[in-house]
N, C-alpha and C positions, 0 to 999 in steps of 0.2 A: 720194292722195298727190301733191303738186305736183312736177313735174319741172323747175321753175325752177332754173337754175344748173347743170343736168347737162350734160355734154359731149354733142355730137351722136351720137358712136358709141354711147355708153351708152344714150341715148334710143332710138335705132333698135333696139338690142338688146332693150330692154324691150318695145318695141312688137311685136317679132316673137314675144315670149312668148305673145301672145294666141292664137296658133294651137296652143299646147301644152296638154295636159291640166292641170287646176288643180293637181294634186299635184306635177307636174313643175315648174310655175311657182313653187310655194312653195319647193321644194328649191333651185332655181337662185337665187332672190332671197335666200334665207337664206344661202347660201354666199357671196354677193357682198359680205357685210359685211366680210370681210378682203380687202384689196387684193392684187394679184399680187405686190407687193414686200414683203408681210408686215405692213403697217400695218393697224391697226384704229382706226376712228373712236371718239373719246371723246365725241362729241356727235352726236345723231341728227337735229338740225335742227328738232325739233318741241317738245321739252321738256327738262328738266334731269335726266332719268333717268341714273343713274350718277354723280351729283354730290351732295355734302352741303353745304348752307348752314350754316356753323358758327356765325357770330355776327352775321349781317346780317338786315335786314328781308326779308320775302318779295318786296318790290319792288326789292331791290338787284340781283339777278340774274334776268333774264327773257330770253325768246326773242323776237327781232324779225327778221322777214324771213329766217328760217333762220340767224340768227346769235345768239350770246350777247351780250346787252347788259348792262353793269354801270354803275349810276348813280354809283358811287364813294362813296355815302353809305349807311350809316356806314362807317368804316374797319373792315375785316375780311377774311375769307377764305371760299372755297368749295373743298372738296377732292374728289378722286375717291373712289368707294366702295372702290376696290382699291388696295393698296400695290404699288409696283414696285421692283425691284432694279436690273437692268441693262436699259436701254432707249434708244430714240431717240424723242424727242418733237418733233413739228412743230406749229406754230400760226401763224396770221396774226392780227395785231392792228392796230387803228387808233384813235388818239385823235381826239376830235371837236373839241378846242380846244387851243390852244397852251399848252405847259407842263403838260399832263396827266401824272398819275403813276399807275403800277400796277406789277404784277410777276407773274412766273410762278415759283412755288416748286417745287423738286424735293426728294425724300426728306424730306417734311414729316411732322411729328407731327399728331395728330388735333385737339388743342385748343391755344389760345394759352397761352403761358407766363404766370406770375403778373404781373399789372399791365401787360400788353401786349395789343394786339389781334391780334398775329401769332404764328405757330407757329414752332417750332424747325425750321429748314430751310436750304437753299441757295437764294438768290434770284437770278433773272436779271432785272435791272432793265428795266422797261418805262416809261421816263420820257422824255417828248417833249423833245428837245434834249440829253439826257444819258443815252442808252440804252446797253445792252450791258455794264454792269458785272455781274460775278458775285461774290457774296459770301455768307459764312456769317452767319446771323442767329439771335438769341434762343438762343444756347448751342450751336448747331452749330459744327463746326470744319472747316477745310480749309486747304491750303497753296496760295496763289494762284500761278499760273504766272509772274507778274511781281510782285515785291515792291511793296506799296503804299508811297508816300512817308512815310506816317505809321505804318507797321507794321501796318495793319489787315489782317484776313483778307478782303481784297477785291482782285479783279483788275480793273483799269481796262481798257477796250477799247483795242486796238492802233490802231484808227482809227474815225472816225465814218462810219457807213453807213446811218443811219436816214433814212426819208422823213418829211417834216413832217406835222403834224396834218392830218387829212382824207385822207391817203393810207395805203395798207396797207403793213405791214412783215411780214417772214417770219422766224420764229425756228426754228432747228433745234438742239435740245439733246441732246447725247449723254452718257449717264450709264452708266459701266461700272466696276465694281470700285472704287468710291470716286472715280473721276475724272469730272469734268464739263467739257464744252466747249460753248460757245455760238457758233453761226454766225448772223450777222445779214445778211439779204438775200444769202445765198450764200457768205459768207466767215467763217471762224472768227476771232473777235476777242478772246475771253477764256476763261478756264477755271481749273481748279485740281485738286488731287489729295488723296488720303488724307482724304477727307471722312467725317465721322461726324455723323449717321447716314448709311448708304449703302443703306438700304431705307426707303421711306415713300411718302406720298401725293403726287400732283401737285395743285398749288393755283393758282387764279386769285385775284388780290388786288384788293380794293376799297380805293382810297386817295384819295378826294376828287375824282375827275374821271371823267366818263363815257368809256367805252371799249367798243369792239366786239371780239369774238374770233370766229374762224371757222376751218374746216379744221383742227381739233384732232385729231391722230391720234398713235398710239403704236405702236412696234414693239418687242416684248420680245426681249431677247437672252439667250443662255444664262447661267445664274447658278449659284450654289453656296450651300451652307449659310452664311448670314450669322450671326455671333455675335449673341446677343440684345442685347448692349450696343451694337451698331451698327445696330439696327432702331429706327425711330422709334415713338413712342407710337401704339398702335392705337386705333381707334374703338371705344368700349365702349357706345355708344348714348346718350350725353348729348345733351340738347336744351337750347337756349338759352331762358332765361326773359326775355330783354331784347332788343328789336329794334334798339336803337341810334338809332331815329328818333322813337319816342314811347313812352308808358307803357301800350301795349296789353297786356292780361293782368294789370294791377295796378289796385287800387281807389284812386281819388283821393277822399279825404274832404274835407268843407268846411274851408277854411283851408289845404289842402295845395297848391292850384293855384299853379304858378309857383315853388314851393319844392322839391318833388320834380320833377326835370326830366330830359329826355333831352339829353345833351351828347355826341353822337357815341358812342363806345364806352364812355363813362362814364355811369352813372346817378347823378345828383348831388342831394344835399340841402344846401341852403344854411344850414340850422339856424334859420331865422327863422319857422317855422310858428307861427301864432297860434291855430289851432284846437285843440280838446281832444285830438283823435286825431292824433298826430304820426308814428307809425310807418307804414311802407308795407306793405300786405298784398297778396298775390297773390289773383287772383280764384278760382283753383282751390285745393282742399285735397288733400293727399297723405298717403299712409301707405306705409311700407316703401320708402324712397328713399335715394339718395345725392346729396348736393348739393355743388357746388363754388362757392365765393364768394370773390372778391377784394375788398379794401377798403383805403382809406387815410384818415387823419384828420389835420388840422393841429394837433390838441391836443398840448401838451407838458407832461408826458411822455405817451407813447401810453397810452390806456386799456387796462387789463389785462382785457379781455373780448372775446368774439366778438360782433359787432354783429348778433345775430339773437335773436329771442324764441322759445323752445321751452317749451311748457307753462306760459306765463306767467313764465318765468324767463330771465335773460340768462346764458349760460354764461360762467363766469370761467375765464381762461386766462392763462398767462404769455406776453406778447407781447414778443419779444426785439428786434424791429425798431423803430427810432425813429419818431416821428411824421413824416409826410410820405413814408414808404416804403410800398409795397404789401405786403399780407399775403394769404395764401391759406388758407382753411379748407376742409377736406373733412369733411362731416358725414354720418354714416351712421345712419339710423333704421330699425331692423328689429325687429319684434315687441316684445320687452320691453327692448331694449338701445339705447343711444346711444353712438356712438363719434365723437370729434372729434379731428382732427389740424390743427395750425396750423403753417404753414411746414414741413411734413413731420415735425413732432414730435407724437406722441400727447399729448393733454392731458386727454381725458376718455374713460373706458371704464366705463360704468355702466348703470343702469336707464334706461328710455325716459323722456326729458324731455318728450316731446310727447304730445298726445292721440292717439287711434286714427287720426284724420285731422286734419291741421293745414295751414293756409295757410303760405306762406313769409312771415315777418314780418321786414322789414329795420328795424333800429334807427335812429331819429332821434338826432342828437347836436346840441347847441346850438351848438357851434363849427363844424358842418358835417361832412359825410362823403361820400366817393365810393365807389361800388361798380362792379365790372366783372366780366366773365367769370362770369356767373350761369348755371350748368348743373345740370340735374337728370336723373336716370335712375331708372326704377322698379326695385325689387328684389322678388324672390319671397319670400314668407313662408317661414321656416324650418320644415321638417317635424320635429315633435317625436316622438321614438321613444317608443312605449308600453312600460311596464315589463313584462317577461315574466311570464307567469302562474306562480304557484308551485304 
């Protein structure tokens, strides 16, 4: 393990361990994970253990020289594996170019909301030249310490304290009992109270610009039983089917090139495919799974169907949102049954529409269609009870 970047006292302390028995060394080094002031590192300097890449490419978040590097492409998020209630979070960040954008979210849900690449959370703005805002996003709520001129749930910073691109900045975020305060480079500049949710994940945001993070650590504070209505959505094991940068994991048939394409967090079909095979198929096949899928279409009126092919059929459903607005379908295939909900409303509960194993087949539309937030998780087969012997 490299000792680059360690302070001299700690370095000397570790060197002195060489004279101790191996078991003693192991115990001392293990206990050193928690600082004397109660902080625990959220980043080990070597890999991204303890973090979940939600909707970005494997190349979006990497480790460089003992720091987390984010390319900013595609737009998306990475969250901790653990939820936190009351805590103090500290982190250093540095944009590599002028005008770079990013953010640190607290009390975040696990998955982006319908038609967005971001999660329901409170964001602490990490924007070069306009940093330090604290605001509720994607359905979260809070009361800003200072009313926003336009009435938004957003607290503008009391003063500008950031260092420019190419220099490090330090954030200290205190979250306790629904109250959040952000200190920038040593001084509190923004905050709010009565936040919902007030328990959730910590998030690093990817938003179009390269950025470095380091010295990310958290100190948990005493908490209480939080009502379930104030706890963010938990991670249920969904994995993204779309990287945001290319169509890896999908079969591109002749004639589909350039018509099915990656456009940041949107998987886009322009509707002008000339080949015989127009629908997009996943390379893998699945059985017993739950799928989340967002889509929007420019057609007027909106087609009354879920744009996926199951067992050779396109599920028909009443779509209440008009064309041009995002919809979300949750599709559950298990053993002999299919359940589909659209925009939180059940529309199908019946026999299995798919084969024993099926690829994910996204439906082409001649007027064009966009998909986003494609997530899948495996389900265990249901155990059928045997009839008791007579």
